[in-house]
C-alpha positions in Angstrom: 7.8 45.9 -98.4 4.1 46.9 -99.3 1.9 48.4 -96.7 0.0 45.1 -96.5 3.3 43.4 -95.6 4.4 46.2 -93.1 4.8 45.1 -89.6 2.6 46.5 -86.9 2.8 46.7 -83.1 0.9 43.5 -83.1 3.2 41.5 -85.4 6.7 42.4 -84.5 8.7 41.9 -81.4 11.0 44.3 -79.6 13.9 41.8 -80.3 13.1 42.1 -84.1 13.3 45.8 -83.9 16.6 45.7 -81.9 17.9 43.4 -84.7 16.8 45.7 -87.5 18.7 48.6 -85.7 21.8 46.3 -84.9 21.9 45.4 -88.7 21.4 48.9 -89.9 24.3 50.2 -87.6 26.6 47.3 -88.5 26.1 47.9 -92.3 27.4 51.4 -91.9 30.2 50.6 -89.3 28.7 53.0 -86.9 29.3 50.7 -83.9 32.4 52.9 -82.8 29.9 55.9 -82.4 27.1 53.9 -80.7 28.1 54.2 -77.0 25.8 55.1 -74.1 26.9 58.8 -74.1 26.4 59.5 -77.7 23.2 57.5 -78.1 21.6 59.1 -74.9 22.6 62.5 -76.3 21.1 61.7 -79.7 17.9 60.4 -78.0 17.5 63.7 -76.1 18.0 65.8 -79.3 15.4 63.6 -81.2 13.0 64.1 -78.4 13.5 67.7 -78.5 12.7 67.6 -82.3 9.6 65.8 -81.5 8.6 68.5 -78.9 9.0 71.1 -81.5 6.0 70.0 -83.4 3.8 70.8 -80.3 5.8 73.7 -78.9 3.3 76.6 -79.7 0.1 74.6 -79.9 -2.6 74.8 -77.2 -3.7 71.5 -75.5 -6.9 71.8 -77.3 -5.3 71.9 -80.6 -3.2 68.9 -79.8 -6.2 66.9 -78.7 -8.0 67.9 -81.9 -5.0 66.9 -83.9 -4.6 70.2 -85.4 -1.6 72.4 -86.0 1.0 69.6 -86.7 1.9 67.1 -89.5 1.2 63.7 -88.2 3.7 62.1 -90.7 6.4 64.4 -89.4 5.5 63.5 -85.8 5.6 59.8 -86.8 9.1 60.3 -88.2 10.4 61.9 -85.0 8.8 59.2 -82.9 10.5 56.5 -85.1 13.9 58.5 -84.7 13.4 58.4 -80.8 12.6 54.7 -80.9 15.5 53.9 -83.1 17.9 55.7 -80.7 16.4 54.0 -77.7 16.7 50.5 -79.4 20.3 51.3 -80.3 21.0 52.3 -76.6 19.4 49.1 -75.5 21.7 47.3 -77.9 24.8 49.2 -76.8 24.1 48.4 -73.1 22.6 45.0 -73.7 19.4 46.0 -71.8 16.3 43.9 -72.3 13.7 46.5 -72.8 10.7 44.2 -72.1 12.2 43.3 -68.8 13.2 46.9 -68.0 9.7 48.1 -68.6 8.1 45.2 -66.7 10.3 45.9 -63.7 9.6 49.7 -64.0 5.9 49.1 -64.1 6.1 47.1 -60.9 7.9 50.1 -59.3 5.3 52.5 -60.8 2.3 50.5 -59.4 3.8 50.8 -55.9 4.6 54.4 -56.3 1.3 55.4 -57.8 -1.5 53.0 -56.6 -4.6 52.9 -58.7 -6.7 53.5 -55.6 -5.2 56.9 -55.0 
């Protein structure tokens, strides 16, 4: 797939991303390992790896996009997203619905007027 053919946030659905992960996992016969415990642990580990890129930087450095390799950060972000999508698959959770419902709760908990 060339970069001009690559999907973007504007052209791909969460469902399609979940299907990519479902196919990737199935092709490797990893379903037996993809349960909520293992996937949530892997998600936490990958999130920690993402944090490492910013661990010793100041907030000013991060805002200025200094002191870290953006491609490495992107890779870690993708790992986090892949594990989250796999967890959604394992638990049959519709992420769009979950996010929408959570935002309703967040709006009540954190009103914009405050």
